[in-house]
Backbone as CSV, one residue per row, in Angstrom:
resi,resn,N_x,N_y,N_z,CA_x,CA_y,CA_z,C_x,C_y,C_z
1,MET,57.767,91.445,117.112,58.718,91.136,118.311,59.807,92.283,118.349
2,ASN,59.988,92.847,119.465,60.938,93.917,119.713,61.965,93.673,120.491
3,VAL,63.297,93.553,120.007,64.607,93.269,120.618,65.312,94.461,120.954
4,ILE,65.786,94.668,122.309,66.676,95.728,122.719,67.941,94.982,123.207
5,CYS,69.126,95.694,122.823,70.431,95.077,123.118,71.215,96.179,123.787
6,ILE,71.678,96.266,124.995,72.421,97.434,125.627,73.774,96.639,126.079
7,MET,74.682,97.304,125.944,76.171,97.073,126.542,76.524,98.311,127.102
8,GLY,77.046,98.260,128.426,77.549,99.345,129.024,78.065,98.958,130.560
9,ARG,78.381,99.890,131.185,79.006,99.792,132.645,77.912,99.975,133.526
10,LEU,77.919,99.391,134.814,77.318,99.656,135.810,77.608,101.069,136.626
11,THR,76.507,101.933,136.942,77.001,102.956,137.444,77.347,103.119,138.964
12,ALA,76.719,101.848,139.630,76.873,101.578,141.087,76.746,100.267,141.330
13,ASP,77.082,99.798,142.453,76.818,98.134,142.922,75.358,97.939,143.021
14,PRO,74.955,96.955,142.529,73.379,96.526,142.438,73.324,95.937,143.864
15,GLU,72.111,96.469,144.512,71.705,95.941,145.883,70.280,94.958,145.794
16,LEU,70.523,94.052,146.313,69.251,92.944,146.238,68.358,93.465,147.258
17,ARG,66.958,93.525,146.943,65.882,93.775,147.798,64.926,92.663,147.508
18,HIS,63.921,92.631,148.350,62.644,91.591,148.142,61.500,92.459,148.649
19,THR,60.611,91.850,147.681,59.060,92.407,147.735,58.570,91.825,149.290
20,ALA,57.409,92.445,149.347,56.591,91.882,150.634,56.450,90.367,150.270
21,SER,56.241,89.947,149.338,56.131,88.401,149.168,57.550,87.680,148.922
22,GLN,58.481,88.284,149.191,59.830,87.601,149.124,60.315,87.294,147.891
23,VAL,59.941,88.040,146.742,60.436,87.987,145.487,61.844,88.967,145.234
24,PRO,62.845,88.382,144.982,64.142,89.349,144.920,64.083,90.175,143.732
25,VAL,64.491,91.373,143.899,64.395,92.372,142.919,65.690,93.353,143.112
26,THR,66.229,93.751,141.930,67.367,94.820,142.023,67.003,95.833,140.907
27,SER,67.371,97.062,141.130,67.335,98.154,140.090,68.703,98.688,139.964
28,PHE,69.219,99.127,138.825,70.630,99.527,138.723,70.427,100.470,137.229
29,THR,71.492,101.152,137.273,71.601,101.992,135.914,72.726,101.769,135.250
30,VAL,72.598,101.576,133.730,73.662,101.047,132.927,74.063,102.465,132.008
31,ALA,75.576,102.811,132.095,75.995,103.862,131.369,76.485,103.406,130.103
32,VAL,75.759,103.903,128.805,76.147,103.339,127.507,76.834,104.698,126.760
33,ASP,78.167,104.306,126.374,78.719,105.393,125.619,77.956,105.478,124.336
34,ARG,78.025,106.687,123.791,77.414,106.999,122.534,78.398,106.614,121.494
35,ALA,77.780,106.257,120.250,78.948,105.813,119.099,79.463,106.810,118.446
36,PHE,78.827,107.930,118.562,79.597,109.252,117.923,79.860,110.273,118.914
37,GLN,80.808,111.085,118.475,81.314,112.375,119.267,81.572,113.495,118.365
38,GLN,81.082,114.587,118.932,81.251,115.764,118.035,82.704,116.162,118.310
39,LYS,83.346,116.818,117.118,84.550,117.215,117.400,84.991,118.275,118.268
40,GLY,85.949,118.049,119.223,86.205,118.911,120.060,85.515,118.799,121.482
41,SER,84.410,117.893,121.516,83.661,117.663,122.851,83.958,116.346,123.447
42,GLU,83.660,116.497,124.745,83.644,115.399,125.557,82.930,113.960,125.143
43,ARG,83.134,112.910,125.341,82.595,111.586,125.104,81.177,111.885,125.995
44,GLN,80.102,111.348,125.261,78.746,111.441,126.092,78.291,109.996,126.228
45,ALA,77.488,109.951,127.330,76.826,108.566,127.704,75.248,108.775,127.875
46,ASP,74.847,107.682,127.592,73.203,107.647,127.964,73.128,106.623,129.296
47,PHE,72.323,107.022,130.081,71.991,106.344,131.478,70.690,105.606,131.387
48,ILE,70.686,104.147,131.145,69.415,103.498,131.058,69.275,102.739,132.288
49,PRO,68.035,103.162,132.833,67.563,102.471,134.106,66.979,100.856,133.822
50,VAL,67.442,100.046,134.854,67.118,98.542,134.582,66.439,98.153,135.797
51,VAL,65.458,97.055,135.725,65.040,96.408,136.977,64.844,95.008,136.554
52,ALA,65.600,94.107,137.439,65.750,92.754,137.371,65.002,91.878,138.306
53,TRP,64.396,90.908,138.181,63.515,90.045,139.037,64.117,88.652,139.132
54,ARG,63.932,88.144,140.337,64.010,86.623,140.716,65.504,86.263,140.347
55,ASN,65.512,85.101,139.772,67.016,84.569,139.585,67.991,85.577,138.717
56,THR,67.241,86.417,138.074,68.545,87.347,137.202,68.844,88.419,138.200
57,ALA,68.098,88.787,139.119,68.310,90.022,140.187,69.489,89.375,141.064
58,GLU,69.237,87.997,141.517,70.228,87.329,142.386,71.632,87.225,141.579
59,PHE,71.573,86.586,140.392,72.753,86.742,139.634,73.669,87.960,139.313
60,ILE,72.778,88.811,139.032,73.509,90.175,138.997,74.196,90.753,140.165
61,CYS,73.478,90.623,141.408,73.897,91.028,142.627,75.083,90.377,143.142
62,ARG,75.192,89.042,142.783,76.237,88.186,143.292,77.558,88.421,142.305
63,TYR,77.477,88.688,141.160,78.703,88.748,140.018,79.053,90.137,139.610
64,PHE,78.320,91.051,139.786,78.616,92.316,139.084,78.943,93.529,140.150
65,ARG,79.662,94.382,139.874,79.814,95.461,140.690,80.021,96.771,139.868
66,LYS,80.254,97.944,140.424,80.244,99.183,139.923,81.428,99.255,138.851
67,GLY,81.144,99.749,137.738,82.257,99.903,136.667,82.356,98.648,135.632
68,GLN,81.754,97.469,136.107,82.053,96.448,135.340,81.059,96.525,133.970
69,LYS,81.398,95.950,132.890,80.795,96.021,131.706,79.739,94.707,131.762
70,LEU,78.540,95.276,131.307,77.397,94.378,131.481,76.672,94.478,130.020
71,SER,75.980,93.224,129.596,75.418,93.189,128.149,73.949,92.826,128.526
72,LEU,73.066,93.384,128.144,71.559,92.960,128.266,70.809,92.843,127.056
73,ILE,69.905,91.779,127.096,68.739,91.649,125.961,67.553,91.657,126.370
74,HIS,66.673,92.217,125.913,65.261,92.159,126.379,64.406,92.013,124.881
75,ILE,63.639,90.963,125.252,62.697,90.573,124.012,61.154,90.836,124.533
76,SER,60.498,91.603,123.659,58.971,91.855,123.990,58.084,91.528,123.036
77,GLU,57.196,90.846,123.365,56.282,90.446,122.304,55.079,91.428,122.349
78,PRO,54.557,91.940,121.125,53.431,92.871,121.161,52.167,92.191,121.627
79,THR,51.409,93.027,122.315,50.152,92.655,122.908,49.126,92.617,121.719
80,ARG,48.223,91.649,121.977,47.082,91.393,121.082,45.753,92.054,121.442
81,PRO,44.974,92.657,120.613,43.935,93.211,121.147,42.859,92.280,121.403
């Protein structure tokens, strides 16, 4: 099992869209500050693209806006041959 935990800020307001079969979907980017900083340089961030579907997409679009902090957890099961 692989677990990914991301905490960062939304780079833009998420927008709710619907597929041809009316399934809600949104895509957004989360800016994650790097834990380390080289002396004398600016703070750096990684930009993680995210796609959310169905109830999760609706929840994110309803309650989150640009600049708000967001925490995400993704769990993936390895595929079996």
